[in-house]
C-alpha positions in Angstrom: 75.5 129.6 81.6 78.6 131.9 80.4 78.4 133.6 77.4 81.7 132.6 75.8 84.3 129.2 76.8 87.8 130.6 76.1 90.8 128.0 76.3 94.3 127.2 76.8 95.8 124.8 75.3 96.3 122.2 78.0 92.4 121.3 77.7 92.5 120.9 74.1 95.3 118.3 74.2 94.7 116.1 77.0 91.3 115.6 76.0 92.3 114.8 72.6 94.6 111.8 73.8 91.9 110.6 75.5 89.3 110.8 72.2 87.3 113.1 74.7 87.1 116.5 73.0 83.1 116.6 72.0 82.9 117.3 75.6 83.1 120.4 74.7 80.8 120.5 72.7 78.2 118.7 74.9 79.0 120.8 77.8 79.3 124.4 75.4 78.5 124.3 72.3 81.4 126.2 70.9 84.1 127.1 72.8 86.8 130.0 71.6 90.9 130.1 71.6 93.3 132.2 70.6 96.0 131.6 67.1 98.5 131.0 69.6 96.9 128.2 71.4 95.3 127.1 67.8 99.0 126.8 67.0 100.2 125.4 70.0 97.7 122.7 69.7 99.5 122.1 66.6 95.9 119.8 64.9 93.3 121.0 63.1 90.5 122.1 65.4 86.9 120.4 65.9 84.2 122.3 63.8 82.9 124.0 67.5 85.8 125.3 68.1 86.5 129.4 66.9 89.9 131.7 66.8 89.2 135.0 68.5 92.5 137.1 68.9 92.3 139.8 71.6 92.3 143.1 70.7 94.4 144.8 73.3 97.9 143.4 73.3 98.6 145.2 75.7 97.3 142.6 78.1 98.7 139.2 76.4 102.4 141.2 76.5 102.3 141.8 80.4 101.2 137.9 80.9 103.6 136.9 78.9 106.4 138.3 80.2 105.5 135.2 83.0 102.7 132.8 82.0 103.5 130.7 78.7 102.1 132.2 75.0 99.1 130.1 74.5 98.2 131.2 78.6 98.4 134.7 78.2 97.3 134.9 74.8 93.9 132.8 76.5 93.7 135.1 79.4 94.1 138.0 77.9 91.2 137.5 75.3 89.3 136.3 78.7 89.6 139.5 79.9 87.7 141.7 77.3 84.7 139.5 77.5 81.5 139.6 80.2 80.5 136.5 81.6 83.6 134.5 80.3 84.8 131.1 81.6 88.0 130.2 81.2 89.9 126.8 81.0 93.0 126.8 82.0 95.7 124.2 83.8 98.7 125.5 84.9 98.7 126.5 89.0 100.5 130.0 87.7 97.6 130.8 85.4 95.2 129.5 87.3 97.1 132.0 90.7 96.7 135.1 88.0 92.9 133.7 86.7 92.3 134.2 90.6 94.1 137.5 91.2 92.4 138.9 88.0 89.1 138.2 88.9 88.3 135.8 85.7 85.8 132.7 86.2 87.7 129.9 85.4 87.7 126.0 85.3 90.7 123.2 84.8 89.9 120.2 82.7 89.3 118.2 85.7 86.8 120.1 86.7 84.8 119.5 83.1 85.5 116.1 83.9 82.6 116.8 87.0 80.0 119.5 85.3 80.2 116.0 82.5 79.1 113.4 85.3 76.8 115.9 86.4 75.1 116.4 83.5 75.3 112.3 82.9 78.0 112.8 79.4 80.6 110.7 81.7 79.8 107.9 83.7 83.4 108.1 86.5 85.7 110.8 87.1 88.4 108.2 88.7 88.0 105.4 85.7 89.0 109.3 83.6 91.4 110.1 85.9 93.2 106.3 85.4 93.0 107.2 81.6 95.2 110.4 82.5 97.6 108.7 84.2 98.4 106.9 81.5 99.6 110.7 78.9 102.1 113.0 80.5 99.9 115.4 82.5 100.4 115.3 85.5 97.7 115.5 88.2 99.3 116.4 91.9 97.2 113.5 95.4 95.8 116.6 96.9 93.8 117.7 93.8 92.6 113.9 92.7 90.8 113.6 96.2 89.4 116.7 95.5 88.0 116.2 92.3 86.8 112.4 93.6 85.2 114.2 96.6 83.6 117.6 94.1 82.3 114.0 91.9 80.9 112.2 95.0 83.8 109.5 93.8 
């Protein structure tokens, strides 16, 4: 298991909307976000979420030239950590994470792991719940997630 879990804002917002933010605690014990991500989330953070900012602000400034502030700060922090898992959903952010050699997943990947660990029964049901929110998922990704979760 990774030593530290760093999350971008979209994961927190979606899990909160679905009433499933506790999955992060069940899976990882604690997660870390930057102050920028905490501010974007806009609510009181659960007790298992810690705030830490990247020490090298240059990473963040460079990344922020083409990513949103929350993504840039989360990725800058992840770059400073060894054995880190970055939770990021947006395509541009995921592409950059891959190019930088970061270990990353998205919120849907969290649901796959949660099913594997018996914390949820069906990823398909959660995808239906997500469809009732403003979070958008492409059909190709839905099919890939269903396949990976054995549904």
